N, C-alpha and C positions, 0 to 999 in steps of 0.2 A: 811349548807347542807340542801338539801331538803328531804322530806318524803321518796323518793325512796332510795336515798342514805343511809339514816338510816335503812331502811328496809334490803338494801342489806349488810351493815355492821352489823347488826344483824344476818342475815342468815349466813355471813361469820364466824362469832365469836360464833355462837352457838354450844353446844356440839352435837355430834352425838348419838342418843339412842343407847344404847347397844342391841345387836342382841340377839335375843331371842333363846338361843340354844335348849330349850325344844321344841319350834314349829319346829325348823329344824330337830330334831330327830323324832318328830312324822310325819314329812313329807317324810323322808327318811324311816321309818319303813312302812308307807302306800305305798310308792312306791315299796317297796320290796314284800310287800304282795300282790300287784297288778300283780307283776311279777310271783310270786310263783302261784297265781290263775290262771293266764293265761297259764302257763306251766301246771298246773294240767288239765285244760280244754283240751289243745291239746294232753295230754296223754289220757285222757277220750274217746276223739272222736276216736283217733287212735286204742284204744283196744275196742271200740264199733264196729269199721268198720273192725277189725280182727275177731272179734266174729261173725260178720255177714257174713264175707266171709267163715269161717270154720263151719257154721252151717250144711252144707249138709254132713260133715264128722260125724257129730253127729247123722245123720239119717233124719234131716229135708228135706221137700220137696224142690226141686229146682224150683222155681217159675219165671215167667217172670221179676218179680222185681228184683230178684236176678242177672239175666243175664244182666239187664239193668244197674243196679248199680256197678256190679263187674269191668267192665273196669275203670270205675272212680276211685274206691278205689285202684285199682291195680297200675293205672298210677299216680294218684295225690296224695295220701298219701305218698309215697316214694319220690316224688319231693318235697313235701312241707317239709318233715323232713330233706332232703338233704340241702334245702334252710335254713332251721333255724339252722341247726347244722354248717353250713359254714359260717353264718353270722359273720361279724367281731365285736368281743367284744370290749366295750369302754376300753381304756388303764386306769389303776388305776393311773399312774403317770401323766396323761395329764394335770391335774389341776396345777400342779407344775411346768410346762413348761412355756417358755415364750409365750407372746400372739400370735405371728406370728405361732409358732409351734403348739400350742393348736389349733388355727383357721384351720391350714391344717389337724390335726387329725380330728377335727370335720366336715371339709368339705368331707373328704373321708367317714365318718360315714352318713353324710346326703346324700352323693351321692348312698351309697349302701342302704340306706332307700328308697329312690326315685326309685331306680331299682327294689326294693322288691314290691313296689307298683305297678309299671308298670307291673311286672310279675303277680302279683295278679289280676289286670284288665284283662290281656290276659287269664289268667286261667278261671275266670269267664266267659268270652266271649266263650272260647272254650267250656265250660260245658253247656253253654246255646244253641250253635251250636249243640253239641252232643244231648242234649234233643230235640231240635227241629227236628232233623234228626230222632230220635228215634220214635217221635210221627207222623211225616210224613209217615215213612216207615210202621208203624203199621197201620195208615189208609189206605195207598195205597195198602197193601198187603191184607187188611181187616182182620186183626188178633185181633178178638175182645177180646181174652184172654190178649193181650199185651197192649191194649189201657189203661186201667185203670193205669197200673203200669207207661206206658210212660208218662201220664198225671200227674201224681205224681211226677214223675222225671223232667217233665217240670215246674211244680209248684215250686218246692224246688230249681231248676237251676234258675228260675227267682228271686225267694228270695233271693238266694246267691249272684247273680249278682247286685242287688239293694243295698243291703247290702254292698257288696265290694265296689261298686262304691261311695256309701256314706261315708264309713270311708276312702276310698282313697282320696276323694275330701278335705275332712277336714284336714287330715294329710298331704297330698300334700301341701297345702295352708301354713301350719304351717312350714313345712320342707323347702319350698321355701323362705319363709320370713327370718327363721334363715340362711338359705343359703347365701342370700344376706347380711345379716349383717356380716357374718364369712368371706365372698369373702372381705368385706372393711376391716376387721381387719387383714386379711392375707397379704394383700398389693400385689404389683406386684411381680410376680416370672417368 
């Protein structure tokens, strides 16, 4: 036998190293902590938006910034929570299914994830168009009191669009790569 055959035989007969269950448990805990922190951030943003919308009821002055941001929160926040709450949750028993069935379940989850990324990109563009429109109208009308608020809204909308497209780009690449792999596992249907 030659050296390659010896290496192949040794690799074939070698024992597999035991899986490190402690490392797996740490990864699962880290993942769960990230999910909890994400949910806490979503709740904090929602509560901040509600507090900002309810400030005039507490006697705060209604400024141009309030009127420019209110439509965004009145439309965007309920839509975002509606999408989050109706998003399909992973089935706990999916890992015990046969490979083709698991691949079909994962494909549906990946399709939902890609759809949510598309909705996020569209929402970022709509917010940016809204901010641009507010800025253009405040300049055209000559409302100097509204221009700083419209400028701030445009700045925040631009930052939101850049962040959304950056996150969407990286996640979309990862989802599509996994989608292609799952399509191969699922086989023809």
